[in-house]
Backbone as ProteinMPNN parsed JSONL, in Angstrom:
{"seq_chain_A": "MNHYEIIYIFNPDEKELGKSLFDKILETTKSIKGQIHRSEEIGSRRLAYPIKDFYRGEYFLINLECNSSELASITDLFKFNENILRTSVLKKKQAEIGKSALMEQTKDSSYEKDSKDEGLVKKVSNEAKEVLSKAEEVVEDAIEEVKEAAEKVEEVVEEVVEEAKEKAKGVFAKVKNVFKSDKKK", "coords_chain_A": {"N_chain_A": [[90.379, 166.38, 101.14], [91.244, 162.736, 100.535], [90.785, 159.855, 98.317], [91.303, 156.629, 99.218], [92.284, 153.125, 98.626], [92.137, 150.16, 100.346], [93.16, 147.063, 100.794], [94.194, 143.786, 102.52], [95.222, 141.063, 103.194], [94.887, 138.325, 105.287], [95.987, 135.794, 107.413], [94.812, 132.521, 107.054], [94.266, 130.981, 109.029], [93.744, 132.345, 111.223], [90.982, 133.759, 111.157], [89.185, 135.357, 112.989], [91.144, 137.485, 114.282], [91.243, 138.935, 111.965], [89.148, 139.652, 111.292], [88.477, 141.112, 113.228], [90.638, 143.159, 113.222], [89.894, 144.659, 110.705], [87.275, 145.584, 111.71], [88.657, 147.387, 113.662], [90.098, 149.209, 111.938], [87.663, 150.315, 110.771], [86.831, 151.535, 112.895], [89.086, 153.154, 113.66], [89.154, 154.77, 111.473], [86.32, 156.481, 111.547], [87.274, 157.402, 113.724], [89.332, 159.443, 113.458], [87.759, 161.163, 111.821], [87.182, 160.152, 109.116], [85.836, 158.99, 106.073], [83.896, 156.265, 105.339], [83.441, 154.498, 102.21], [83.424, 152.206, 101.117], [83.058, 148.432, 102.411], [84.077, 145.358, 102.325], [84.209, 142.067, 103.792], [85.696, 139.963, 101.887], [86.622, 136.977, 102.004], [87.615, 133.801, 102.058], [90.046, 133.048, 99.74], [92.168, 131.322, 97.454], [95.443, 131.525, 96.99], [97.842, 133.2, 94.687], [100.425, 132.701, 94.463], [102.294, 130.589, 97.004], [102.284, 132.004, 100.292], [104.213, 132.804, 103.113], [104.168, 129.979, 103.539], [101.43, 129.466, 103.106], [98.86, 128.779, 101.173], [96.167, 129.79, 101.219], [93.906, 132.993, 101.735], [92.607, 135.049, 103.763], [90.631, 137.705, 102.395], [89.958, 141.134, 102.983], [88.81, 144.327, 102.411], [88.705, 147.991, 102.02], [87.495, 151.008, 100.984], [87.852, 154.246, 101.598], [87.858, 157.313, 102.872], [90.081, 160.043, 103.361], [92.194, 162.527, 105.139], [95.772, 162.749, 103.955], [97.404, 162.829, 106.067], [96.27, 161.292, 107.9], [96.128, 158.986, 106.932], [98.289, 157.653, 107.791], [97.877, 157.04, 110.565], [95.98, 155.024, 109.914], [97.581, 152.799, 108.723], [99.392, 152.258, 110.27], [98.198, 150.134, 111.796], [98.64, 147.973, 110.573], [101.045, 147.595, 111.071], [103.819, 145.53, 112.232], [102.388, 143.044, 112.652], [101.958, 139.64, 112.528], [100.092, 138.189, 111.181], [99.245, 139.152, 108.699], [99.257, 138.804, 105.959], [99.859, 140.279, 103.012], [99.64, 143.636, 101.852], [97.896, 146.334, 100.854], [98.016, 149.633, 99.772], [96.217, 152.071, 97.909], [95.873, 155.15, 96.297], [93.179, 156.732, 95.354], [91.041, 158.305, 92.587], [88.474, 158.64, 93.009], [85.771, 158.33, 94.773], [84.689, 154.867, 95.723], [82.025, 153.023, 95.429], [79.944, 150.742, 94.56], [79.763, 146.901, 94.564], [82.904, 145.429, 94.752], [85.016, 144.185, 92.256], [86.327, 141.916, 92.87], [84.954, 140.855, 94.96], [82.533, 140.133, 93.482], [83.58, 138.355, 91.626], [84.236, 136.515, 93.686], [81.99, 135.751, 94.733], [80.304, 134.772, 92.796], [82.326, 132.682, 91.426], [81.828, 131.075, 94.094], [79.437, 130.318, 94.103], [79.099, 128.867, 91.647], [81.136, 126.816, 91.992], [79.693, 125.638, 93.89], [77.436, 124.859, 92.493], [78.545, 123.128, 90.827], [79.716, 121.372, 92.574], [77.327, 120.025, 93.405], [76.13, 119.247, 91.311], [78.158, 117.333, 90.602], [78.541, 115.473, 93.003], [75.661, 114.399, 92.847], [75.883, 112.902, 90.082], [78.224, 110.961, 91.055], [76.95, 109.773, 93.058], [74.786, 108.46, 91.633], [76.202, 106.888, 90.194], [77.738, 105.178, 91.996], [75.553, 103.587, 92.758], [75.14, 102.242, 90.426], [77.401, 100.983, 90.059], [77.364, 99.399, 92.443], [75.009, 97.831, 92.461], [75.427, 96.173, 90.232], [78.045, 95.026, 91.41], [76.404, 93.568, 93.402], [74.651, 91.8, 91.987], [77.432, 90.294, 90.627], [77.946, 89.153, 92.684], [75.963, 87.47, 93.533], [75.673, 85.983, 91.543], [78.564, 84.618, 91.862], [77.95, 83.324, 94.193], [76.264, 81.359, 93.336], [77.764, 80.11, 91.197], [79.425, 79.04, 93.284], [77.856, 77.525, 94.957], [77.333, 75.519, 92.889], [79.693, 74.504, 92.554], [80.437, 73.311, 94.754], [78.722, 71.369, 95.031], [79.246, 69.55, 92.913], [81.675, 68.947, 93.972], [81.06, 67.333, 96.271], [79.887, 65.268, 94.972], [81.739, 64.083, 93.387], [83.217, 63.694, 95.693], [81.942, 61.658, 96.548], [82.036, 59.693, 94.698], [84.588, 58.902, 94.804], [85.329, 57.925, 97.607], [83.376, 55.707, 97.579], [84.453, 54.277, 95.341], [87.068, 53.614, 96.969], [86.305, 52.289, 99.137], [85.337, 49.901, 97.818], [87.791, 49.212, 97.066], [89.243, 48.648, 99.029], [87.708, 46.228, 99.901], [88.352, 44.622, 98.42], [91.219, 44.218, 99.148], [91.262, 43.769, 101.707], [89.987, 41.149, 101.417], [91.866, 39.96, 100.158], [93.869, 39.798, 102.35], [92.729, 38.547, 103.999], [92.618, 35.997, 103.174], [95.119, 35.427, 102.89], [95.989, 35.222, 105.592], [94.44, 33.349, 105.986], [95.545, 31.061, 104.89], [98.111, 31.106, 106.028], [97.628, 29.902, 108.448], [96.752, 27.403, 107.953], [98.955, 25.957, 107.21]], "CA_chain_A": [[90.43, 164.91, 101.406], [91.821, 161.789, 99.285], [89.961, 158.753, 98.487], [92.094, 155.139, 99.585], [91.757, 151.793, 98.749], [93.29, 149.472, 101.503], [93.401, 145.777, 100.53], [94.604, 143.134, 102.787], [95.143, 139.745, 103.2], [95.038, 137.914, 106.744], [96.067, 134.421, 107.793], [93.222, 132.157, 107.126], [93.962, 130.185, 110.207], [93.005, 133.787, 112.221], [89.721, 134.839, 110.598], [88.378, 136.08, 113.918], [91.534, 138.225, 114.353], [91.358, 139.535, 110.545], [87.881, 140.387, 111.198], [88.899, 142.199, 114.587], [91.526, 144.208, 112.683], [88.708, 144.933, 110.046], [86.779, 146.386, 112.904], [89.354, 148.346, 114.498], [90.262, 149.951, 110.961], [86.519, 151.097, 110.411], [86.611, 152.276, 114.365], [89.91, 154.29, 113.181], [88.503, 155.639, 110.009], [85.391, 157.404, 112.096], [87.904, 158.451, 114.78], [89.944, 160.338, 112.765], [86.73, 161.889, 110.783], [87.317, 160.014, 107.812], [84.35, 158.487, 105.985], [83.894, 154.968, 104.736], [82.746, 154.351, 101.605], [82.733, 150.594, 100.768], [83.911, 147.958, 103.418], [84.129, 144.232, 102.446], [84.777, 141.368, 104.107], [85.591, 139.109, 100.458], [86.273, 135.601, 102.479], [89.02, 133.024, 101.794], [90.572, 132.859, 98.37], [93.242, 130.902, 96.601], [96.604, 132.757, 96.588], [98.582, 133.156, 93.304], [101.669, 131.874, 94.777], [102.165, 130.598, 98.451], [102.833, 133.268, 100.779], [104.759, 132.208, 104.43], [103.542, 128.667, 103.582], [99.901, 129.802, 102.855], [98.062, 128.722, 99.751], [94.821, 130.416, 100.964], [93.956, 134.014, 102.617], [91.3, 135.791, 103.737], [90.529, 139.094, 101.943], [89.503, 142.45, 103.565], [88.962, 145.375, 101.3], [88.043, 148.965, 102.58], [87.508, 152.062, 100.412], [87.777, 155.354, 102.42], [88.217, 159.035, 102.356], [90.184, 161.029, 104.659], [93.215, 163.236, 104.876], [96.861, 161.967, 103.879], [98.148, 162.665, 107.022], [95.671, 160.636, 108.965], [95.984, 157.763, 106.761], [99.332, 156.903, 109.217], [97.338, 156.185, 111.776], [95.167, 153.284, 109.66], [98.461, 151.815, 108.126], [99.985, 151.529, 111.755], [97.504, 149.062, 112.396], [99.435, 146.703, 109.985], [102.784, 147.123, 111.56], [103.888, 143.92, 113.257], [101.343, 142.191, 112.703], [102.773, 138.406, 111.547], [99.553, 137.188, 110.514], [98.81, 139.729, 107.731], [100.263, 138.098, 104.499], [99.947, 141.037, 102.283], [98.731, 144.844, 102.31], [97.91, 147.47, 99.497], [97.026, 150.765, 100.056], [95.949, 153.075, 96.916], [95.101, 156.264, 95.993], [91.704, 156.904, 94.173], [90.613, 159.559, 92.171], [86.763, 159.426, 93.275], [85.002, 157.183, 95.78], [83.961, 153.592, 95.194], [80.739, 152.515, 96.385], [79.635, 149.532, 94.382], [80.545, 145.87, 94.81], [84.151, 145.269, 94.204], [84.964, 143.058, 91.213], [87.215, 140.79, 93.804], [83.941, 140.549, 95.8], [81.733, 139.398, 92.76], [84.418, 136.965, 91.154], [84.469, 135.347, 94.862], [80.716, 135.273, 94.903], [80.119, 134.235, 91.548], [82.947, 131.423, 91.939], [81.502, 129.964, 95.313], [77.77, 129.83, 93.371], [79.525, 128.059, 90.349], [81.337, 125.907, 92.575], [78.471, 125.018, 94.945], [76.512, 123.989, 92.048], [79.429, 121.917, 90.164], [79.71, 120.048, 93.671], [75.815, 119.226, 93.855], [76.334, 117.827, 90.145], [79.155, 115.948, 91.027], [77.692, 114.413, 93.807], [74.449, 113.81, 92.333], [76.905, 111.926, 89.303], [78.951, 109.89, 91.714], [76.036, 108.733, 93.693], [74.401, 107.637, 90.491], [77.38, 105.876, 89.589], [78.002, 104.356, 92.971], [74.812, 103.154, 93.152], [75.126, 101.184, 89.501], [78.276, 99.972, 90.512], [76.921, 98.716, 93.772], [73.836, 97.058, 91.968], [76.239, 95.537, 89.391], [78.851, 94.076, 92.312], [75.337, 92.908, 93.917], [74.487, 90.676, 90.945], [78.15, 89.491, 90.362], [77.938, 88.465, 93.962], [74.863, 86.586, 93.612], [76.084, 84.846, 90.142], [79.605, 83.763, 92.4], [77.479, 82.354, 95.171], [75.765, 80.266, 92.854], [78.464, 78.92, 90.907], [80.387, 78.352, 94.19], [76.746, 76.042, 95.397], [77.041, 74.265, 91.896], [80.691, 73.916, 92.454], [80.334, 72.642, 96.215], [77.83, 69.982, 94.768], [80.283, 68.676, 92.197], [83.04, 68.111, 94.76], [80.472, 66.614, 97.074], [79.663, 63.919, 94.107], [83.024, 63.283, 93.121], [84.033, 62.878, 96.814], [81.205, 60.158, 97.217], [82.637, 58.291, 94.024], [86.121, 58.738, 95.333], [84.854, 57.073, 98.862], [82.632, 54.615, 97.026], [85.744, 53.363, 94.943], [87.902, 53.758, 98.008], [85.549, 51.385, 99.972], [85.545, 48.711, 96.819], [89.055, 48.571, 96.751], [89.291, 48.166, 100.246], [87.02, 45.283, 100.614], [89.103, 43.792, 97.809], [92.331, 44.182, 99.761], [90.647, 42.908, 102.934], [89.292, 39.449, 100.992], [93.113, 39.217, 99.841], [94.809, 39.228, 103.278], [92.074, 37.441, 104.721], [92.967, 34.825, 102.506], [96.383, 35.293, 103.212], [95.8, 34.793, 106.805], [93.885, 31.649, 106.275], [96.523, 30.207, 104.305], [99.367, 31.159, 106.928], [96.959, 29.153, 109.372], [96.356, 25.741, 107.256], [100.3, 25.319, 107.364]], "C_chain_A": [[90.511, 163.848, 100.089], [91.169, 160.612, 99.446], [91.191, 157.288, 98.294], [91.452, 154.033, 99.426], [92.667, 150.9, 99.262], [92.631, 147.944, 101.194], [94.343, 144.911, 101.782], [94.486, 141.604, 103.5], [95.739, 139.004, 104.71], [95.415, 136.444, 106.509], [94.996, 133.758, 108.111], [93.029, 131.285, 108.414], [93.499, 131.247, 111.481], [91.983, 134.353, 111.764], [89.459, 135.304, 111.658], [89.591, 137.551, 114.164], [91.503, 139.228, 113.161], [90.42, 140.221, 110.735], [87.828, 141.57, 112.341], [89.523, 143.446, 113.891], [90.651, 144.81, 111.943], [88.148, 146.12, 110.954], [87.279, 147.467, 113.305], [89.905, 149.304, 113.531], [89.105, 151.071, 110.915], [86.376, 152.075, 111.734], [87.564, 153.689, 114.155], [89.23, 155.331, 112.213], [87.794, 156.827, 110.945], [86.073, 157.915, 113.102], [88.713, 159.728, 114.36], [88.942, 161.285, 111.593], [86.807, 161.449, 109.501], [85.853, 159.131, 107.54], [84.553, 157.273, 105.018], [83.031, 154.973, 103.683], [82.391, 152.938, 101.071], [83.83, 149.767, 102.024], [83.454, 146.39, 102.948], [84.656, 143.215, 102.768], [84.484, 139.837, 102.964], [85.724, 137.512, 101.006], [87.665, 135.26, 102.171], [89.106, 132.482, 100.43], [91.993, 132.539, 98.137], [94.402, 131.716, 96.401], [96.948, 132.234, 95.155], [99.745, 132.234, 93.493], [101.853, 131.615, 96.688], [103.356, 131.787, 98.906], [103.191, 132.775, 102.353], [103.653, 130.833, 104.598], [102.489, 128.51, 103.348], [99.531, 129.671, 101.638], [96.688, 129.257, 99.631], [95.005, 131.529, 101.924], [92.86, 134.614, 102.937], [91.774, 137.424, 103.583], [89.733, 139.996, 102.619], [89.769, 143.474, 102.362], [88.033, 146.568, 102.106], [88.188, 150.287, 101.37], [86.992, 153.082, 101.462], [88.211, 156.793, 101.96], [88.871, 159.764, 103.285], [91.752, 161.9, 104.145], [94.47, 162.454, 104.708], [97.723, 161.842, 104.926], [97.586, 161.747, 108.12], [95.731, 159.373, 108.458], [96.856, 156.962, 107.661], [98.928, 156.182, 110.035], [96.476, 154.638, 111.445], [96.452, 152.52, 109.399], [98.894, 151.441, 109.184], [99.348, 150.365, 112.071], [98.327, 147.63, 111.829], [100.763, 146.203, 110.434], [102.923, 146.163, 112.666], [102.977, 142.955, 113.704], [101.694, 140.919, 111.631], [101.593, 137.924, 110.926], [98.77, 138.066, 109.29], [99.913, 139.25, 106.614], [100.695, 139.431, 103.624], [99.205, 142.423, 102.393], [98.906, 145.537, 100.821], [96.999, 148.731, 99.685], [97.518, 151.552, 98.51], [95.454, 153.94, 96.916], [94.114, 156.421, 95.058], [91.36, 157.877, 93.848], [89.067, 159.942, 92.612], [86.84, 158.238, 94.466], [84.464, 156.269, 94.863], [83.258, 152.982, 96.053], [80.018, 151.214, 96.059], [80.249, 148.7, 94.955], [81.858, 145.854, 94.074], [84.458, 144.098, 93.172], [85.62, 141.58, 91.884], [86.081, 140.119, 94.81], [83.01, 139.767, 94.581], [82.43, 138.433, 91.712], [84.37, 136.044, 92.249], [83.208, 134.759, 95.277], [80.039, 134.395, 93.287], [80.97, 132.567, 91.653], [82.784, 130.293, 92.814], [80.473, 129.441, 94.767], [78.62, 128.82, 92.582], [80.248, 126.876, 90.898], [80.569, 124.975, 93.458], [77.478, 124.257, 93.776], [77.186, 122.913, 91.18], [79.415, 120.629, 91.249], [78.935, 119.377, 93.603], [75.563, 118.686, 92.643], [77.169, 117.091, 90.165], [78.803, 114.974, 91.978], [76.603, 113.615, 93.596], [75.276, 112.432, 90.961], [77.539, 110.973, 89.905], [77.935, 109.451, 92.607], [75.146, 107.792, 92.801], [75.07, 106.555, 90.125], [77.456, 104.871, 90.447], [76.753, 103.604, 92.773], [74.304, 101.745, 91.922], [75.806, 100.511, 89.888], [77.633, 99.015, 91.934], [75.531, 97.611, 93.086], [74.456, 95.86, 91.011], [77.122, 94.433, 90.431], [77.304, 93.355, 93.138], [75.085, 91.378, 93.022], [75.841, 89.635, 90.797], [78.559, 88.599, 91.4], [77.045, 87.107, 94.117], [75.525, 85.366, 92.464], [77.302, 84.064, 91.044], [78.945, 82.844, 93.515], [76.816, 80.952, 94.428], [76.572, 79.014, 92.053], [79.574, 78.455, 91.943], [79.353, 77.107, 95.128], [77.192, 75.122, 94.222], [78.358, 73.733, 92.051], [80.959, 72.861, 93.558], [79.697, 71.538, 95.616], [78.33, 69.243, 93.913], [81.511, 67.886, 92.794], [82.306, 67.218, 95.682], [80.285, 65.11, 96.085], [80.877, 63.411, 93.769], [83.847, 62.782, 94.216], [83.323, 61.279, 97.107], [81.813, 59.324, 96.541], [84.014, 57.776, 94.468], [86.154, 57.675, 96.365], [84.176, 55.684, 98.599], [83.968, 53.349, 96.442], [86.756, 52.813, 96.027], [87.494, 52.451, 98.843], [85.555, 49.978, 99.147], [86.825, 48.078, 97.12], [89.677, 48.127, 97.726], [88.912, 46.823, 101.009], [87.965, 44.141, 99.932], [90.903, 43.478, 98.258], [91.89, 43.25, 101.08], [90.584, 41.421, 102.191], [90.838, 39.202, 100.806], [93.829, 38.907, 101.147], [93.88, 38.497, 104.129], [92.295, 36.066, 104.064], [94.572, 34.438, 102.827], [96.774, 34.792, 104.596], [95.402, 33.125, 106.816], [94.624, 30.633, 105.863], [97.647, 30.084, 105.147], [98.657, 30.081, 108.231], [97.023, 27.612, 109.309], [97.959, 25.078, 107.42], [100.556, 24.839, 108.762]], "O_chain_A": [[90.019, 164.034, 98.976], [90.923, 160.224, 100.588], [91.8, 157.096, 97.242], [90.331, 153.8, 99.878], [93.807, 150.776, 98.813], [91.433, 147.83, 101.453], [95.392, 145.514, 102.011], [93.597, 141.262, 104.279], [96.89, 139.17, 105.114], [95.142, 135.928, 105.425], [94.257, 134.034, 109.056], [91.925, 130.921, 108.82], [92.974, 130.86, 112.525], [91.94, 135.574, 111.911], [89.412, 136.478, 111.289], [89.057, 138.658, 114.233], [91.758, 140.399, 113.439], [90.508, 141.419, 110.463], [87.252, 142.655, 112.273], [89.02, 144.567, 113.968], [90.385, 145.876, 112.499], [88.501, 147.299, 110.915], [86.611, 148.499, 113.373], [90.276, 150.353, 114.057], [89.299, 152.285, 110.98], [85.892, 153.204, 111.649], [87.191, 154.848, 114.336], [88.911, 156.505, 112.396], [88.372, 157.894, 111.153], [85.607, 158.962, 113.551], [88.665, 160.823, 114.921], [89.426, 161.963, 110.686], [86.522, 162.269, 108.628], [85.044, 158.732, 108.378], [85.297, 157.334, 104.039], [81.885, 155.367, 103.9], [81.275, 152.605, 100.67], [84.91, 150.18, 102.445], [82.284, 146.165, 103.256], [85.732, 143.038, 102.198], [83.594, 138.99, 103.049], [84.945, 136.725, 100.469], [88.62, 136.026, 102.043], [88.36, 131.595, 100.014], [92.909, 133.273, 98.51], [94.313, 132.64, 95.593], [96.524, 131.22, 94.599], [99.979, 131.226, 92.827], [101.519, 132.489, 97.488], [104.413, 132.237, 98.465], [102.2, 132.264, 102.873], [102.725, 130.669, 105.39], [102.176, 127.321, 103.286], [99.912, 130.562, 100.878], [96.041, 129.308, 98.585], [95.864, 131.454, 102.802], [92.023, 134.618, 102.035], [92.63, 138.11, 104.142], [88.617, 139.551, 102.885], [90.707, 143.431, 101.566], [86.97, 146.319, 102.676], [89.326, 150.356, 100.906], [85.957, 152.9, 102.103], [88.758, 157.187, 100.929], [88.141, 160.205, 104.173], [92.248, 161.854, 103.019], [94.427, 161.371, 105.292], [98.644, 161.026, 104.938], [98.255, 161.446, 109.108], [95.456, 158.466, 109.244], [96.501, 155.92, 108.213], [99.292, 155.047, 110.341], [96.319, 153.637, 112.143], [96.43, 151.41, 109.931], [98.904, 150.219, 109.334], [100.008, 149.517, 112.672], [98.55, 146.587, 112.444], [101.365, 145.134, 110.334], [102.286, 146.068, 113.715], [102.848, 142.302, 114.74], [101.73, 141.0, 110.403], [101.842, 137.143, 110.007], [97.671, 137.636, 108.941], [101.136, 139.391, 106.588], [101.905, 139.642, 103.542], [98.145, 142.409, 103.018], [99.757, 145.336, 99.955], [95.774, 148.845, 99.734], [98.661, 151.638, 98.06], [94.379, 153.934, 97.516], [94.369, 156.185, 93.877], [91.247, 158.696, 94.76], [88.548, 161.058, 92.605], [87.767, 157.525, 94.851], [83.973, 156.47, 93.753], [83.598, 152.499, 97.133], [79.511, 150.561, 96.971], [81.141, 149.003, 95.749], [81.924, 146.223, 92.901], [84.002, 142.995, 93.474], [85.415, 140.444, 91.458], [86.272, 139.037, 95.365], [82.776, 138.595, 94.878], [81.705, 137.759, 90.981], [84.442, 134.843, 91.992], [83.088, 133.714, 95.916], [79.314, 133.404, 93.213], [80.373, 131.518, 91.896], [83.193, 129.139, 92.692], [80.348, 128.217, 94.796], [78.751, 127.756, 93.187], [80.023, 125.824, 90.299], [80.814, 123.787, 93.67], [76.843, 123.241, 94.059], [76.554, 121.92, 90.821], [79.218, 119.434, 91.027], [79.158, 118.168, 93.662], [74.838, 117.692, 92.621], [76.962, 115.98, 89.678], [78.782, 113.767, 91.74], [76.478, 112.452, 93.981], [75.114, 111.219, 91.101], [77.488, 109.905, 89.294], [78.268, 108.337, 93.011], [74.828, 106.643, 93.11], [74.601, 105.467, 89.794], [77.308, 103.721, 90.035], [77.154, 102.473, 92.498], [73.587, 100.768, 92.139], [75.424, 99.386, 90.212], [77.686, 97.786, 91.958], [75.406, 96.503, 93.609], [73.989, 94.723, 91.063], [76.958, 93.217, 90.326], [77.579, 92.192, 93.434], [75.305, 90.224, 93.388], [75.654, 88.418, 90.815], [79.261, 87.596, 91.263], [77.348, 86.041, 94.652], [75.747, 84.171, 92.663], [77.161, 82.841, 91.052], [79.385, 81.711, 93.711], [76.869, 79.804, 94.869], [76.401, 77.795, 92.057], [80.47, 77.673, 91.627], [79.792, 76.145, 95.757], [77.435, 73.953, 94.519], [78.466, 72.541, 91.762], [81.548, 71.795, 93.373], [80.37, 70.519, 95.771], [77.945, 68.075, 93.977], [82.097, 66.855, 92.464], [82.938, 66.198, 95.957], [80.558, 64.006, 96.554], [81.04, 62.196, 93.882], [84.748, 61.945, 94.147], [83.79, 60.247, 97.588], [82.249, 58.3, 97.068], [84.437, 56.62, 94.492], [86.823, 56.656, 96.196], [84.396, 54.695, 99.297], [84.287, 52.225, 96.828], [87.203, 51.669, 95.943], [88.364, 51.644, 99.171], [85.771, 48.952, 99.791], [87.033, 46.889, 97.358], [90.587, 47.31, 97.587], [89.351, 46.363, 102.063], [88.314, 43.098, 100.485], [91.622, 42.641, 97.712], [92.281, 42.095, 101.255], [91.355, 40.578, 102.65], [91.206, 38.149, 101.326], [94.417, 37.827, 101.193], [94.365, 37.8, 105.02], [92.041, 35.058, 104.723], [95.033, 33.305, 102.962], [97.742, 34.049, 104.761], [95.86, 32.137, 107.389], [94.505, 29.483, 106.287], [98.252, 29.013, 105.1], [99.492, 29.503, 108.926], [97.252, 26.81, 110.214], [98.14, 23.895, 107.705], [101.623, 24.292, 109.041]]}, "name": "protein", "num_of_chains": 1, "seq": "MNHYEIIYIFNPDEKELGKSLFDKILETTKSIKGQIHRSEEIGSRRLAYPIKDFYRGEYFLINLECNSSELASITDLFKFNENILRTSVLKKKQAEIGKSALMEQTKDSSYEKDSKDEGLVKKVSNEAKEVLSKAEEVVEDAIEEVKEAAEKVEEVVEEVVEEAKEKAKGVFAKVKNVFKSDKKK"}
């Protein structure tokens, strides 16, 4: 019996179908009396380049042992499946049983990403609080300035109104004198 490593990348929008294909491969391997040494649902990863307009893919990995003549029954499951973006079937010298490097890398990067995301969220939150505090101060200062300006405008308006009244009194007195002089004639 030979050892094989099968990796396939599945359409990320159809993750459930990818999982069912994964289960079907495991069942087929058991039905042909093959042995599974390692099976990993690695998860979603960014692709190195777009495949069928997808930038991410769901990765699945299986290490198994079976006869080369029976391997075709497993690889036939990949035929005519439009949701499979890429497949790779490699012959190995020995059984692989530990976690794959791909799985380790995925778990490490997701942990680092989560840690970075938490730190970033805290940093942004603190910066937002500072900006909000400064904005409140600026708004309060602006309100005070507007109140002071409104008081000055009110004083100026009162002065202008008083001046207008005084001028109006003088104009009315002159008009009154004109009318009085016209009546005497």
